C-alpha positions in Angstrom: 0.0 0.0 0.0 1.4 3.4 -1.0 1.2 6.2 1.5 0.6 9.8 0.8 1.9 12.5 3.1 5.2 11.0 4.4 7.7 13.8 4.9 11.4 13.3 4.4 14.6 15.2 4.4 17.5 14.6 2.1 20.9 14.4 3.9 24.4 13.8 2.7 26.5 10.8 4.0 27.5 12.9 7.0 23.9 13.8 8.0 24.0 17.4 6.8 20.5 18.3 5.6 20.4 19.2 1.9 16.6 19.5 1.4 13.7 19.2 3.8 10.0 19.0 3.5 10.0 16.4 0.8 6.5 14.9 0.8 5.2 11.8 -0.9 2.3 12.5 -3.3 -1.0 10.7 -3.8 0.9 7.9 -5.6 3.2 7.5 -2.5 6.2 8.5 -4.6 8.8 11.2 -4.1 11.1 12.4 -6.9 14.4 14.3 -6.4 16.2 15.5 -9.5 19.7 16.9 -10.1 21.7 15.2 -7.4 25.5 15.2 -7.9 27.3 11.9 -7.6 27.8 10.8 -4.0 26.2 9.0 -1.0 22.9 10.3 0.4 20.2 9.3 2.8 16.5 10.0 3.2 15.2 10.4 6.7 11.5 10.4 7.5 10.6 13.4 9.6 6.8 13.0 9.7 4.8 9.8 9.2 1.5 9.8 7.3 -1.6 10.0 9.6 -2.2 6.8 11.4 1.3 5.5 10.9 4.4 5.3 13.2 7.4 7.5 12.4 10.5 5.5 11.4 13.5 7.8 11.4 15.9 5.1 10.2 17.8 6.5 7.3 17.4 5.0 3.9 20.8 5.2 2.2 21.6 5.3 -1.5 24.4 6.3 -3.8 24.5 8.3 -7.1 27.3 7.2 -9.5 29.0 9.3 -12.1 27.1 9.6 -15.3 24.2 7.6 -13.9 21.1 8.0 -16.0 18.8 5.4 -14.5 16.5 6.4 -11.7 16.9 4.8 -8.2 13.8 3.4 -6.6 13.8 3.2 -2.8 11.1 1.7 -0.6 10.2 2.6 3.0 7.7 0.7 5.0 5.7 2.2 7.9 3.8 0.4 10.6 0.3 1.5 11.6 -0.2 3.1 14.9 -1.6 0.6 17.5 -5.2 1.2 18.2 -5.5 2.4 21.8 -8.5 0.1 22.3 -6.3 -2.9 21.7 -3.7 -1.9 24.2 -3.8 -3.9 27.4 -2.1 -2.6 30.5 0.8 -4.6 31.8 1.1 -2.7 35.0 -1.7 -3.7 37.4 -2.4 -1.1 40.1 -2.6 -2.0 43.7 -5.3 -0.6 46.0 -2.9 -0.9 49.0 -5.1 -3.6 50.6 -2.9 -6.6 51.6 -5.8 -9.0 52.2 -7.4 -11.3 49.7 -11.0 -10.5 48.7 -13.7 -12.3 50.6 -15.4 -14.4 48.0 -18.2 -16.7 49.3 -17.1 -16.6 52.9 -20.5 -15.8 54.3 -22.2 -18.6 52.3 -19.6 -21.1 53.7 -20.2 -20.0 57.3 -24.0 -20.3 56.8 -23.6 -23.7 55.4 -21.4 -24.9 58.3 -23.9 -23.4 60.8 -26.8 -25.2 59.1 -25.0 -28.5 59.2 -24.2 -28.0 62.9 -27.8 -27.2 63.6 -29.1 -30.3 61.8 -26.5 -32.4 63.7 -27.6 -30.9 67.1 -31.3 -31.7 66.3 -30.4 -35.2 65.2 -28.3 -35.8 68.4 -31.0 -34.4 70.7 -33.6 -36.7 69.0 -31.4 -39.7 69.5 -30.6 -38.7 73.1 -34.3 -38.4 73.9 -35.1 -41.8 72.3 -32.4 -43.5 74.4 -33.6 -41.8 77.6 -37.2 -42.9 77.0 -36.4 -46.5 76.5 
């Protein structure tokens, strides 16, 4: 996919800026004419909307009497959608105790069983006493 609106600067091999504000057109291409023989690099200074900036230089060389155009390719990654980002740093509420999950139900269950056992034991005790 070609990207319109990527902005580059042309630098020599030492990083000296020769031209800035070079922007890709609707076809995603950028043309620079009239370069003297030597080593150059293109550095992205502004990524197209929705894409990450990649300032890694793309180097190329112009040879003496070169008449053939040089084609360079630069790939950009899309900016991550903020709705897809999941936090890796859980926050602590400062509470050092585990949450009480189901504790009241368990206590009620145990008390119910104890109540049934007491009723059963009292019935058995009365039957033995009446015999």
